C-alpha positions in Angstrom: -39.9 46.3 228.5 -42.5 48.2 231.0 -45.3 47.1 228.9 -44.0 43.1 229.3 -43.5 43.3 232.8 -46.9 44.7 233.4 -48.2 42.1 231.6 -46.3 39.4 233.3 -47.9 41.0 237.0 -50.9 41.1 235.7 -50.8 37.3 234.6 -49.2 36.3 237.7 -52.1 38.2 239.8 -54.6 35.9 238.1 -52.9 32.8 238.4 -52.7 33.5 242.0 -56.5 34.6 242.6 -57.1 31.1 240.3 -55.2 29.2 242.9 -56.5 30.6 246.0 -60.4 31.1 244.8 -62.1 31.6 247.8 -60.0 30.7 250.5 -62.6 31.5 253.4 -65.3 29.8 252.1 -68.3 29.9 249.2 -70.1 33.2 249.1 -73.6 33.5 250.1 -74.8 33.9 246.7 -73.7 30.4 246.2 -77.1 29.4 247.7 -79.2 30.9 244.6 -76.6 30.6 241.6 -78.0 29.1 238.3 -76.0 26.0 239.2 -77.2 25.6 242.7 -74.3 24.4 245.0 -71.9 24.6 242.1 -69.0 27.1 242.7 -68.5 29.5 239.4 -64.8 28.8 238.8 -64.5 30.3 235.4 -64.5 27.6 232.9 -63.8 25.0 235.6 -66.8 22.2 236.0 -67.3 19.4 238.3 -65.9 16.2 237.8 -68.0 13.2 236.8 -69.3 11.7 239.7 -68.0 8.4 239.3 -64.7 9.8 239.9 -65.8 11.4 243.2 -63.3 10.4 246.0 -65.5 11.9 249.0 -68.6 10.8 251.1 -71.2 12.8 252.7 -72.3 10.7 255.8 -75.0 11.8 258.0 -76.1 9.9 261.3 -79.6 10.1 260.4 -82.3 10.2 257.7 -85.2 11.6 260.1 -85.8 14.5 262.1 -87.9 15.7 264.6 -88.4 19.0 266.5 -84.6 20.1 267.6 -82.7 17.3 266.4 -79.1 17.4 266.0 -77.8 15.4 263.1 -73.9 15.0 262.5 -72.6 15.1 259.1 -69.4 14.0 257.7 -67.2 14.9 254.6 -64.6 12.5 254.7 -62.6 10.6 251.5 -59.3 9.0 250.5 -57.5 12.5 249.1 -57.4 15.7 250.9 -59.6 18.2 250.4 -59.7 21.8 250.6 -63.4 23.3 250.5 -66.9 22.4 250.6 -70.3 23.7 250.4 -73.1 21.6 252.1 -76.7 22.5 252.2 -79.7 20.7 254.6 -82.7 20.0 252.5 -85.9 18.7 253.5 -86.8 15.3 251.9 -90.3 16.2 251.4 -90.3 19.9 249.6 -86.7 19.9 248.6 -86.5 23.4 250.7 -83.9 24.6 252.8 -84.3 23.8 256.5 -82.6 24.1 259.8 -79.4 25.4 260.9 -75.6 24.6 261.5 -73.9 24.8 264.6 -70.6 26.9 264.7 -67.7 24.7 264.7 -63.8 25.7 263.8 -62.8 26.6 260.4 -66.4 26.7 259.1 -68.6 29.9 257.5 -72.7 29.7 258.0 -74.9 30.8 255.6 -78.5 30.7 257.5 -80.2 32.1 254.9 -80.0 28.9 252.8 -78.9 26.6 255.9 -75.6 25.7 254.3 -71.9 25.4 255.9 -69.1 26.1 253.9 -65.0 25.8 255.1 -63.0 29.1 256.3 -59.5 28.2 255.7 -58.0 26.7 252.3 -56.0 24.2 254.7 -56.3 20.4 253.3 -58.6 18.5 255.0 -59.0 14.4 255.1 -62.5 14.9 257.1 -64.8 17.2 258.3 -67.6 17.1 261.1 -70.6 19.1 261.6 -73.5 19.3 263.4 -77.0 20.3 262.1 -80.3 20.9 263.8 -84.1 20.9 262.8 -86.3 23.5 263.5 -87.7 23.4 267.3 -90.8 23.6 265.8 -90.4 21.2 262.9 -92.6 18.4 262.3 -91.1 14.8 262.1 -89.4 14.4 258.4 -86.6 13.3 256.9 -83.5 15.9 255.7 -81.0 15.2 253.4 -77.4 17.1 252.6 -76.5 18.2 249.3 -73.2 20.2 247.8 -70.0 20.5 246.8 -66.4 19.4 247.9 -63.4 20.8 246.2 -60.1 19.2 246.0 -58.5 22.2 244.5 -59.9 25.5 242.8 -60.6 23.6 239.4 -61.2 20.1 240.8 -64.6 19.6 242.3 -67.5 17.5 242.6 -70.9 19.1 242.9 -74.5 17.5 243.6 -73.2 15.3 246.1 -76.1 13.8 248.0 -75.5 12.2 251.6 -75.8 8.9 252.6 -76.8 7.6 256.0 -74.0 6.1 258.1 -74.4 2.5 258.6 
């Protein structure tokens, strides 16, 4: 009886951890994992791109010194989490910084922003800023949007809003 109770509690704890996942955002090591911009959620793998219900929209593709670009995640379905990086279109390197906004966490080490709570969201809006000493160039945003811990779409690439 005692062993079965211990076993039940261990299984229950594992299930709770699996459901909750990373309620306060992706850890900084998401920047450099073997599968960049993809969460490591055990056996869970990204959903097929053709089934992605979310869009990442950017207000402009071009930047200059200190330029600010608005980035929006939106979709027909609620989502609980995200991890988005800014990348230079020419070098594919991390670029710029994110402005602090409520319910987000920033990873300046890799120009990334992530959720800071697991509450359902239908839209999230952020502001990215180019370096003040930047030469003019193009930027894009890429990352992952999570509907649930095991249901997510990775390698999403932003589109310029029309």
